BALOBA-1460 file (C-alpha; in Angstrom, 3 decimals):
// residues 115
<rec num="1" residu="m" x="57.618" y="-47.271" z="53.345"/>
<rec num="2" residu="r" x="60.406" y="-44.841" z="52.855"/>
<rec num="3" residu="l" x="59.306" y="-43.932" z="49.298"/>
<rec num="4" residu="w" x="55.885" y="-42.929" z="50.546"/>
<rec num="5" residu="h" x="57.360" y="-40.375" z="52.936"/>
<rec num="6" residu="e" x="59.460" y="-38.789" z="50.187"/>
<rec num="7" residu="e" x="56.349" y="-37.981" z="48.126"/>
<rec num="8" residu="r" x="54.519" y="-36.239" z="50.930"/>
<rec num="9" residu="g" x="53.403" y="-32.749" z="49.847"/>
<rec num="10" residu="q" x="53.816" y="-33.488" z="46.143"/>
<rec num="11" residu="s" x="50.159" y="-32.800" z="45.350"/>
<rec num="12" residu="a" x="50.321" y="-29.450" z="47.136"/>
<rec num="13" residu="v" x="53.333" y="-28.464" z="45.055"/>
<rec num="14" residu="e" x="51.543" y="-29.504" z="41.861"/>
<rec num="15" residu="l" x="48.466" y="-27.513" z="42.845"/>
<rec num="16" residu="v" x="50.515" y="-24.388" z="43.480"/>
<rec num="17" residu="a" x="52.284" y="-24.865" z="40.143"/>
<rec num="18" residu="t" x="49.060" y="-25.223" z="38.135"/>
<rec num="19" residu="l" x="47.021" y="-22.575" z="39.930"/>
<rec num="20" residu="p" x="48.269" y="-19.658" z="37.773"/>
<rec num="21" residu="f" x="47.253" y="-21.541" z="34.630"/>
<rec num="22" residu="v" x="43.802" y="-22.254" z="36.026"/>
<rec num="23" residu="l" x="43.377" y="-18.581" z="36.931"/>
<rec num="24" residu="l" x="44.537" y="-17.517" z="33.459"/>
<rec num="25" residu="l" x="42.047" y="-19.886" z="31.849"/>
<rec num="26" residu="a" x="39.246" y="-18.519" z="34.038"/>
<rec num="27" residu="a" x="40.180" y="-14.943" z="33.090"/>
<rec num="28" residu="m" x="40.188" y="-15.828" z="29.392"/>
<rec num="29" residu="l" x="36.774" y="-17.464" z="29.667"/>
<rec num="30" residu="w" x="35.366" y="-14.453" z="31.504"/>
<rec num="31" residu="q" x="36.789" y="-12.158" z="28.807"/>
<rec num="32" residu="a" x="35.032" y="-14.254" z="26.166"/>
<rec num="33" residu="v" x="31.771" y="-13.837" z="28.085"/>
<rec num="34" residu="l" x="32.246" y="-10.043" z="28.161"/>
<rec num="35" residu="a" x="32.947" y="-9.949" z="24.423"/>
<rec num="36" residu="g" x="29.877" y="-12.058" z="23.700"/>
<rec num="37" residu="q" x="27.733" y="-9.792" z="25.819"/>
<rec num="38" residu="a" x="29.018" y="-6.743" z="23.915"/>
<rec num="39" residu="v" x="28.093" y="-8.362" z="20.590"/>
<rec num="40" residu="w" x="24.652" y="-9.318" z="21.871"/>
<rec num="41" residu="l" x="23.928" y="-5.879" z="23.329"/>
<rec num="42" residu="a" x="25.208" y="-4.080" z="20.211"/>
<rec num="43" residu="g" x="22.635" y="-5.996" z="18.174"/>
<rec num="44" residu="t" x="19.888" y="-5.157" z="20.639"/>
<rec num="45" residu="a" x="20.873" y="-1.484" z="20.618"/>
<rec num="46" residu="a" x="20.936" y="-1.435" z="16.808"/>
<rec num="47" residu="r" x="17.417" y="-2.864" z="16.582"/>
<rec num="48" residu="s" x="16.120" y="-0.397" z="19.147"/>
<rec num="49" residu="a" x="17.833" y="2.504" z="17.383"/>
<rec num="50" residu="a" x="16.437" y="1.435" z="14.005"/>
<rec num="51" residu="r" x="12.901" y="1.304" z="15.395"/>
<rec num="52" residu="a" x="13.287" y="4.752" z="16.946"/>
<rec num="53" residu="n" x="14.795" y="6.162" z="13.760"/>
<rec num="54" residu="a" x="11.895" y="4.756" z="11.717"/>
<rec num="55" residu="v" x="9.357" y="6.794" z="13.672"/>
<rec num="56" residu="g" x="11.455" y="9.964" z="13.788"/>
<rec num="57" residu="l" x="12.961" y="9.668" z="17.273"/>
<rec num="58" residu="s" x="16.614" y="9.850" z="18.280"/>
<rec num="59" residu="a" x="18.462" y="6.676" z="17.332"/>
<rec num="60" residu="r" x="21.300" y="7.505" z="19.727"/>
<rec num="61" residu="n" x="18.988" y="7.933" z="22.726"/>
<rec num="62" residu="a" x="17.252" y="4.654" z="21.900"/>
<rec num="63" residu="a" x="20.585" y="2.824" z="21.694"/>
<rec num="64" residu="k" x="21.759" y="4.342" z="24.981"/>
<rec num="65" residu="g" x="18.496" y="3.275" z="26.596"/>
<rec num="66" residu="v" x="19.212" y="-0.423" z="26.161"/>
<rec num="67" residu="l" x="22.950" y="-0.407" z="26.882"/>
<rec num="68" residu="p" x="24.462" y="-0.648" z="30.361"/>
<rec num="69" residu="a" x="26.491" y="2.378" z="31.438"/>
<rec num="70" residu="r" x="29.828" y="0.650" z="30.920"/>
<rec num="71" residu="l" x="29.088" y="0.197" z="27.206"/>
<rec num="72" residu="e" x="27.807" y="3.736" z="26.632"/>
<rec num="73" residu="r" x="31.315" y="5.133" z="26.698"/>
<rec num="74" residu="g" x="32.551" y="5.254" z="23.117"/>
<rec num="75" residu="l" x="29.110" y="4.518" z="21.685"/>
<rec num="76" residu="r" x="28.735" y="5.449" z="18.022"/>
<rec num="77" residu="v" x="25.406" y="5.496" z="16.229"/>
<rec num="78" residu="r" x="25.074" y="6.167" z="12.504"/>
<rec num="79" residu="a" x="21.573" y="6.408" z="11.071"/>
<rec num="80" residu="d" x="20.613" y="6.656" z="7.409"/>
<rec num="81" residu="d" x="17.197" y="8.263" z="7.288"/>
<rec num="82" residu="e" x="16.573" y="7.345" z="3.646"/>
<rec num="83" residu="d" x="16.640" y="3.566" z="3.914"/>
<rec num="84" residu="g" x="16.282" y="3.194" z="7.691"/>
<rec num="85" residu="k" x="19.641" y="1.485" z="8.244"/>
<rec num="86" residu="v" x="21.301" y="2.109" z="11.609"/>
<rec num="87" residu="t" x="24.795" y="1.062" z="12.679"/>
<rec num="88" residu="v" x="25.722" y="0.891" z="16.355"/>
<rec num="89" residu="e" x="29.329" y="0.510" z="17.459"/>
<rec num="90" residu="v" x="30.330" y="-0.257" z="21.051"/>
<rec num="91" residu="g" x="33.626" y="-1.004" z="22.732"/>
<rec num="92" residu="v" x="34.370" y="-4.468" z="24.064"/>
<rec num="93" residu="p" x="35.125" y="-4.166" z="27.791"/>
<rec num="94" residu="t" x="37.975" y="-6.090" z="29.331"/>
<rec num="95" residu="i" x="38.375" y="-7.654" z="32.720"/>
<rec num="96" residu="l" x="40.962" y="-4.956" z="33.389"/>
<rec num="97" residu="a" x="39.605" y="-1.655" z="34.683"/>
<rec num="98" residu="r" x="38.737" y="0.957" z="32.038"/>
<rec num="99" residu="a" x="40.498" y="-0.841" z="29.193"/>
<rec num="100" residu="r" x="38.923" y="-1.676" z="25.839"/>
<rec num="101" residu="l" x="39.719" y="-4.634" z="23.642"/>
<rec num="102" residu="g" x="38.333" y="-3.177" z="20.439"/>
<rec num="103" residu="t" x="34.906" y="-2.467" z="19.055"/>
<rec num="104" residu="v" x="32.009" y="-4.447" z="17.677"/>
<rec num="105" residu="d" x="29.305" y="-3.100" z="15.448"/>
<rec num="106" residu="a" x="25.818" y="-4.195" z="14.577"/>
<rec num="107" residu="h" x="23.459" y="-3.140" z="11.838"/>
<rec num="108" residu="a" x="19.690" y="-3.045" z="11.765"/>
<rec num="109" residu="r" x="17.191" y="-1.804" z="9.252"/>
<rec num="110" residu="f" x="13.617" y="-0.765" z="9.787"/>
<rec num="111" residu="e" x="11.425" y="0.789" z="7.109"/>
<rec num="112" residu="p" x="10.679" y="4.461" z="7.828"/>
<rec num="113" residu="q" x="7.147" y="4.813" z="9.148"/>
<rec num="114" residu="s" x="4.825" y="7.565" z="8.059"/>
<rec num="115" residu="p" x="2.437" y="9.121" z="10.592"/>
């Protein structure tokens, strides 16, 4: 009986000890989700910009139209009018406020359309 009393509270101590690791893992998973979303939205913005560029509209405005406001900061759009290729580059947001992890870019091509 005496051994049982000496282990009282052990699980609470173990929980407190592992909680920072669980929180770190959750933060890393959430960061991976944010990076994946940036890649996905960069591709969507590139396709939209390529379509707009093909019909003579602003590729940058088309890319901004599909991106959320937090990804518009640092947006770069390069359009080649000759072959219709558009490159969109966006910053990868972090779970920390206003920080950026790097950039991702996406390319799309759409044949120029004649009126």
